[in-house]
ChimeraX commands (.cxc) that place a marker at each C-alpha (Angstrom):
marker #1 position 130.92,-73.83,90.12 radius 0.5
marker #1 position 134.14,-75.63,89.38 radius 0.5
marker #1 position 137.63,-74.25,89.61 radius 0.5
marker #1 position 137.87,-74.39,85.81 radius 0.5
marker #1 position 135.01,-71.91,85.34 radius 0.5
marker #1 position 136.01,-68.40,84.23 radius 0.5
marker #1 position 136.96,-66.13,87.12 radius 0.5
marker #1 position 136.85,-68.80,89.85 radius 0.5
marker #1 position 140.60,-69.44,90.07 radius 0.5
marker #1 position 141.21,-65.68,90.19 radius 0.5
marker #1 position 138.63,-65.28,92.95 radius 0.5
marker #1 position 140.14,-68.09,95.01 radius 0.5
marker #1 position 143.68,-66.75,94.59 radius 0.5
marker #1 position 142.46,-63.19,95.10 radius 0.5
marker #1 position 140.73,-64.10,98.36 radius 0.5
marker #1 position 143.98,-65.50,99.75 radius 0.5
marker #1 position 145.84,-62.38,98.62 radius 0.5
marker #1 position 143.15,-60.10,100.07 radius 0.5
marker #1 position 143.39,-61.77,103.46 radius 0.5
marker #1 position 147.19,-61.62,103.39 radius 0.5
marker #1 position 147.17,-57.90,102.59 radius 0.5
marker #1 position 144.50,-57.30,105.26 radius 0.5
marker #1 position 146.85,-58.94,107.77 radius 0.5
marker #1 position 149.69,-56.71,106.54 radius 0.5
marker #1 position 147.38,-53.71,106.89 radius 0.5
marker #1 position 146.83,-54.69,110.52 radius 0.5
marker #1 position 150.57,-55.16,111.02 radius 0.5
marker #1 position 151.25,-51.72,109.59 radius 0.5
marker #1 position 148.63,-50.17,111.86 radius 0.5
marker #1 position 150.10,-52.00,114.85 radius 0.5
marker #1 position 153.58,-50.74,114.06 radius 0.5
marker #1 position 152.30,-47.22,113.51 radius 0.5
marker #1 position 150.11,-47.03,116.61 radius 0.5
marker #1 position 152.32,-49.23,118.84 radius 0.5
marker #1 position 149.20,-50.59,120.50 radius 0.5
marker #1 position 147.57,-53.94,119.90 radius 0.5
marker #1 position 144.09,-52.85,120.91 radius 0.5
marker #1 position 144.43,-49.59,119.00 radius 0.5
marker #1 position 145.58,-51.43,115.88 radius 0.5
marker #1 position 142.66,-53.87,116.02 radius 0.5
marker #1 position 140.17,-51.05,116.48 radius 0.5
marker #1 position 141.78,-49.02,113.70 radius 0.5
marker #1 position 141.79,-52.01,111.34 radius 0.5
marker #1 position 138.08,-52.59,111.86 radius 0.5
marker #1 position 137.51,-48.87,111.43 radius 0.5
marker #1 position 139.45,-48.82,108.17 radius 0.5
marker #1 position 137.80,-51.94,106.79 radius 0.5
marker #1 position 134.22,-51.34,107.92 radius 0.5
marker #1 position 133.50,-47.86,109.28 radius 0.5
marker #1 position 134.97,-45.98,106.32 radius 0.5
marker #1 position 132.74,-47.96,103.99 radius 0.5
marker #1 position 129.68,-47.05,106.06 radius 0.5
marker #1 position 130.58,-43.35,106.13 radius 0.5
marker #1 position 131.06,-43.29,102.36 radius 0.5
marker #1 position 127.58,-44.77,101.99 radius 0.5
marker #1 position 126.16,-41.55,103.45 radius 0.5
marker #1 position 127.67,-39.40,100.71 radius 0.5
marker #1 position 125.17,-37.92,98.25 radius 0.5
marker #1 position 124.32,-39.56,94.93 radius 0.5
marker #1 position 127.12,-40.55,92.62 radius 0.5
marker #1 position 129.80,-39.43,95.11 radius 0.5
marker #1 position 129.19,-42.62,97.07 radius 0.5
marker #1 position 129.80,-44.72,93.94 radius 0.5
marker #1 position 132.84,-42.75,92.83 radius 0.5
marker #1 position 134.53,-42.58,96.22 radius 0.5
marker #1 position 133.29,-45.99,97.36 radius 0.5
marker #1 position 135.37,-47.77,94.73 radius 0.5
marker #1 position 138.56,-46.61,96.45 radius 0.5
marker #1 position 137.62,-47.46,100.04 radius 0.5
marker #1 position 140.10,-50.09,101.29 radius 0.5
marker #1 position 137.63,-52.92,101.84 radius 0.5
marker #1 position 135.74,-52.39,98.59 radius 0.5
marker #1 position 138.93,-52.03,96.55 radius 0.5
marker #1 position 140.43,-55.19,98.00 radius 0.5
marker #1 position 137.26,-57.25,97.73 radius 0.5
marker #1 position 137.01,-56.59,94.01 radius 0.5
marker #1 position 139.43,-59.47,93.41 radius 0.5
marker #1 position 137.42,-61.90,95.56 radius 0.5
marker #1 position 134.30,-61.97,93.40 radius 0.5
marker #1 position 133.78,-64.20,90.36 radius 0.5
marker #1 position 131.64,-61.65,88.51 radius 0.5
marker #1 position 132.65,-58.15,89.71 radius 0.5
marker #1 position 130.26,-55.25,89.20 radius 0.5
marker #1 position 131.97,-52.82,86.79 radius 0.5
marker #1 position 129.87,-49.89,88.02 radius 0.5
marker #1 position 130.39,-50.07,91.78 radius 0.5
marker #1 position 133.88,-51.58,91.99 radius 0.5
marker #1 position 137.30,-51.40,90.39 radius 0.5
marker #1 position 138.59,-54.14,88.14 radius 0.5
marker #1 position 139.84,-57.10,90.20 radius 0.5
marker #1 position 143.60,-56.63,89.99 radius 0.5
marker #1 position 143.38,-52.83,90.09 radius 0.5
marker #1 position 141.32,-53.08,93.27 radius 0.5
marker #1 position 143.89,-55.37,94.86 radius 0.5
marker #1 position 146.61,-52.94,93.80 radius 0.5
marker #1 position 144.82,-50.05,95.50 radius 0.5
marker #1 position 144.40,-52.18,98.63 radius 0.5
marker #1 position 148.13,-53.01,98.56 radius 0.5
marker #1 position 148.86,-49.31,98.18 radius 0.5
marker #1 position 147.01,-48.60,101.43 radius 0.5
marker #1 position 149.16,-51.23,103.17 radius 0.5
marker #1 position 152.35,-49.80,101.63 radius 0.5
marker #1 position 151.50,-46.28,102.81 radius 0.5
marker #1 position 150.88,-47.58,106.33 radius 0.5
marker #1 position 154.19,-49.44,106.29 radius 0.5
marker #1 position 155.96,-46.27,105.15 radius 0.5
marker #1 position 154.36,-44.23,107.92 radius 0.5
marker #1 position 155.21,-46.94,110.46 radius 0.5
marker #1 position 158.83,-46.99,109.27 radius 0.5
marker #1 position 159.04,-43.22,109.69 radius 0.5
marker #1 position 157.61,-43.46,113.18 radius 0.5
marker #1 position 160.00,-46.23,114.17 radius 0.5
marker #1 position 162.95,-44.35,112.72 radius 0.5
marker #1 position 162.13,-41.29,114.82 radius 0.5
marker #1 position 161.85,-43.49,117.89 radius 0.5
marker #1 position 159.78,-42.90,120.98 radius 0.5
marker #1 position 159.98,-39.23,121.81 radius 0.5
marker link #1:1,2 radius 0.2
marker link #1:2,3 radius 0.2
marker link #1:3,4 radius 0.2
marker link #1:4,5 radius 0.2
marker link #1:5,6 radius 0.2
marker link #1:6,7 radius 0.2
marker link #1:7,8 radius 0.2
marker link #1:8,9 radius 0.2
marker link #1:9,10 radius 0.2
marker link #1:10,11 radius 0.2
marker link #1:11,12 radius 0.2
marker link #1:12,13 radius 0.2
marker link #1:13,14 radius 0.2
marker link #1:14,15 radius 0.2
marker link #1:15,16 radius 0.2
marker link #1:16,17 radius 0.2
marker link #1:17,18 radius 0.2
marker link #1:18,19 radius 0.2
marker link #1:19,20 radius 0.2
marker link #1:20,21 radius 0.2
marker link #1:21,22 radius 0.2
marker link #1:22,23 radius 0.2
marker link #1:23,24 radius 0.2
marker link #1:24,25 radius 0.2
marker link #1:25,26 radius 0.2
marker link #1:26,27 radius 0.2
marker link #1:27,28 radius 0.2
marker link #1:28,29 radius 0.2
marker link #1:29,30 radius 0.2
marker link #1:30,31 radius 0.2
marker link #1:31,32 radius 0.2
marker link #1:32,33 radius 0.2
marker link #1:33,34 radius 0.2
marker link #1:34,35 radius 0.2
marker link #1:35,36 radius 0.2
marker link #1:36,37 radius 0.2
marker link #1:37,38 radius 0.2
marker link #1:38,39 radius 0.2
marker link #1:39,40 radius 0.2
marker link #1:40,41 radius 0.2
marker link #1:41,42 radius 0.2
marker link #1:42,43 radius 0.2
marker link #1:43,44 radius 0.2
marker link #1:44,45 radius 0.2
marker link #1:45,46 radius 0.2
marker link #1:46,47 radius 0.2
marker link #1:47,48 radius 0.2
marker link #1:48,49 radius 0.2
marker link #1:49,50 radius 0.2
marker link #1:50,51 radius 0.2
marker link #1:51,52 radius 0.2
marker link #1:52,53 radius 0.2
marker link #1:53,54 radius 0.2
marker link #1:54,55 radius 0.2
marker link #1:55,56 radius 0.2
marker link #1:56,57 radius 0.2
marker link #1:57,58 radius 0.2
marker link #1:58,59 radius 0.2
marker link #1:59,60 radius 0.2
marker link #1:60,61 radius 0.2
marker link #1:61,62 radius 0.2
marker link #1:62,63 radius 0.2
marker link #1:63,64 radius 0.2
marker link #1:64,65 radius 0.2
marker link #1:65,66 radius 0.2
marker link #1:66,67 radius 0.2
marker link #1:67,68 radius 0.2
marker link #1:68,69 radius 0.2
marker link #1:69,70 radius 0.2
marker link #1:70,71 radius 0.2
marker link #1:71,72 radius 0.2
marker link #1:72,73 radius 0.2
marker link #1:73,74 radius 0.2
marker link #1:74,75 radius 0.2
marker link #1:75,76 radius 0.2
marker link #1:76,77 radius 0.2
marker link #1:77,78 radius 0.2
marker link #1:78,79 radius 0.2
marker link #1:79,80 radius 0.2
marker link #1:80,81 radius 0.2
marker link #1:81,82 radius 0.2
marker link #1:82,83 radius 0.2
marker link #1:83,84 radius 0.2
marker link #1:84,85 radius 0.2
marker link #1:85,86 radius 0.2
marker link #1:86,87 radius 0.2
marker link #1:87,88 radius 0.2
marker link #1:88,89 radius 0.2
marker link #1:89,90 radius 0.2
marker link #1:90,91 radius 0.2
marker link #1:91,92 radius 0.2
marker link #1:92,93 radius 0.2
marker link #1:93,94 radius 0.2
marker link #1:94,95 radius 0.2
marker link #1:95,96 radius 0.2
marker link #1:96,97 radius 0.2
marker link #1:97,98 radius 0.2
marker link #1:98,99 radius 0.2
marker link #1:99,100 radius 0.2
marker link #1:100,101 radius 0.2
marker link #1:101,102 radius 0.2
marker link #1:102,103 radius 0.2
marker link #1:103,104 radius 0.2
marker link #1:104,105 radius 0.2
marker link #1:105,106 radius 0.2
marker link #1:106,107 radius 0.2
marker link #1:107,108 radius 0.2
marker link #1:108,109 radius 0.2
marker link #1:109,110 radius 0.2
marker link #1:110,111 radius 0.2
marker link #1:111,112 radius 0.2
marker link #1:112,113 radius 0.2
marker link #1:113,114 radius 0.2
marker link #1:114,115 radius 0.2
marker link #1:115,116 radius 0.2
marker link #1:116,117 radius 0.2
view
């Protein structure tokens, strides 16, 4: 597939954006938890474990909730031909993923503002 094919340029750009937001998600977790090891473990938990747990939900719940899991939402922009049933639209998915990072940054800012008590 060439870069001029439909959806390829978006997938390439989206992959770079997904990785950048994943790094920001880790930064937000690190600032919130104030622990490098804790942030790495939490990031892997958020990106992988939540997706596994949602897979155990019954029937259509897994499909409905699974769309909004951080990893699945963010990865929607990285595919050339996204599945409209099991994932969000590409830019909506990236927006949801960015929203997770923004919420973590907000929580981290609140924690830093309160200081270490």
